[in-house]
Phi, psi and omega in degrees: 000130180261178176060059177300147182272115175294326180300326181267005178065038188275115163229141189248131178287121185241356183279111183299324180296319180290320177301315178295324181294323178297313181297319179294321179297325179288344175054055182271155173230178190294340182266358184286156174239127189238138170258127176249131179268101182079136182250349181055232178265007173092006183295316178284321179304315181302316181289322177296317180295329175294326191271323190240174184274335185214130175237126175251111183260125176252112188224135183270343186253114182297332179294321178295320179298311182298320180296317182287321176302312180298322179296317180291322179295329181273354181284173180268015181282337179092028177288144172231154179283111182278316183193157165234125185205164172265137179252102186297322182294339180254331178085041180202172175272158183219136173246129182242127174249144182225138169241096184296324184294327181255002179057050182234149177221144173228124179243136180246124180249121182274090183195154176291126181302326181291343182256345182274144175271122178297325178298315179295321180299316182285325177295322175298318181295323177294313183293333180271010178057047181262026172070018169263124188264335181205166188297333183265005185274055180206157176234151182247130177223127185194154166256101192269154174297125189294332184287349176242023184303309182297321180294325178292317177299317179297318179296315181297327179295330180277344183235033187286352174279357186263357183209158181279317175196167177229128174253113189230146175260131180231168168299139185302320180300320178294315180298324180293330175295323183290333181258003183297152179261153177308136180098340178282150184299327183271004176283120186227180176297330177297323177301312182293316179303313182295320182286336174291314186276335187219151161279116187257118180246115179280110187282291183197161178272155178227125180292147177300337181288354178276358186243160170220132351295157184291120178282179181269357186228157172275170184231179177207162179243131185229143177253129179248117175249120184305140175243144178233142188237150168231161181223135174226195183296340180270353178121200183274143177225141179285136174239178175234161179299319182297324183261010190225055183298334179274357178051069190291000168307330183294342177281350181253131178281090185295328179298316177295316180304314183279342167296321177295316180297313179299321179300321183296333186252354187286336177222084191296337181277348179270156174291158180298323179299315180294323178299316179296323180294329185242023185302133174277355185262335180200142181271085179280140176293131180300318181296321179296315182296312183297328183273003181294129177303332181304326187272359179295114182081001181228035184299332186259007182291143178263152184299327182291352178268355187268140175266178182302318181296327177294317179295324175300316183292319177297316177303311183300317181291322179293316179298318178297317180291331179281346180053038177085357181272072182256125180246110180229000000 
């Protein structure tokens, strides 16, 4: 497909070795069901379809869908066009390809990934007998548009009960923020946010020369595995989706927690204590902040030096001091 859309941030991964490396890194098998965010010219889609039984492609550009559909139909896999239809529950059109001999299906949904509900997408797949048994019975693999990287991470954090993990390609600079350590210049609130919601594994770097047209930056591949938390008198504890049917994240006031995190980074030259006293995100009582046990001997610590466990402890102490009187 020619005439890539600059508006959609389209650059296409063309390095066969890297494409194979992504699929291998995702550790997929023939029974897996994969959601792909954008199909581009179909290079990754083709490999995913070779590897797994079902691929659900969410693509905003109809030209990419048509190009990839034609490529699969012309392949030797034996795909045939099963249907073109509108999916009312999702609010978009859908193209379905089927290879009966290999028991494979590829569905293309013409919709913005940021606007589609993964729950609705998977519920449609369940109702259509596409071999998805439950909402979390899917994996996400994609080379995402870099200009919406943060928005994609935020969206996945809100729908993390819908998938087992996500293997995503990002701009290298963005990926390095996600793996940064407390105290580093590139350590930000996004780093903390991501580590709260996911186990973040930095997979490998990808040279800009692996793409066409060649972008100005290098890339990286990262794996996000959803994390679920519970909290008791001893603090925060990691849970899993399988053992956490009640999704005990709901017992944690995440808005307050991330108000605390944002407060820590909004004025990096100030101490964390001063930031809490003057936070634009929440009106914390000065007496409560000064009296926090966390600050004993650490009055001058800056927020950018704190790890996730530190923010958990500050949150726990603030909630205890507020005695449940939280106004958000």
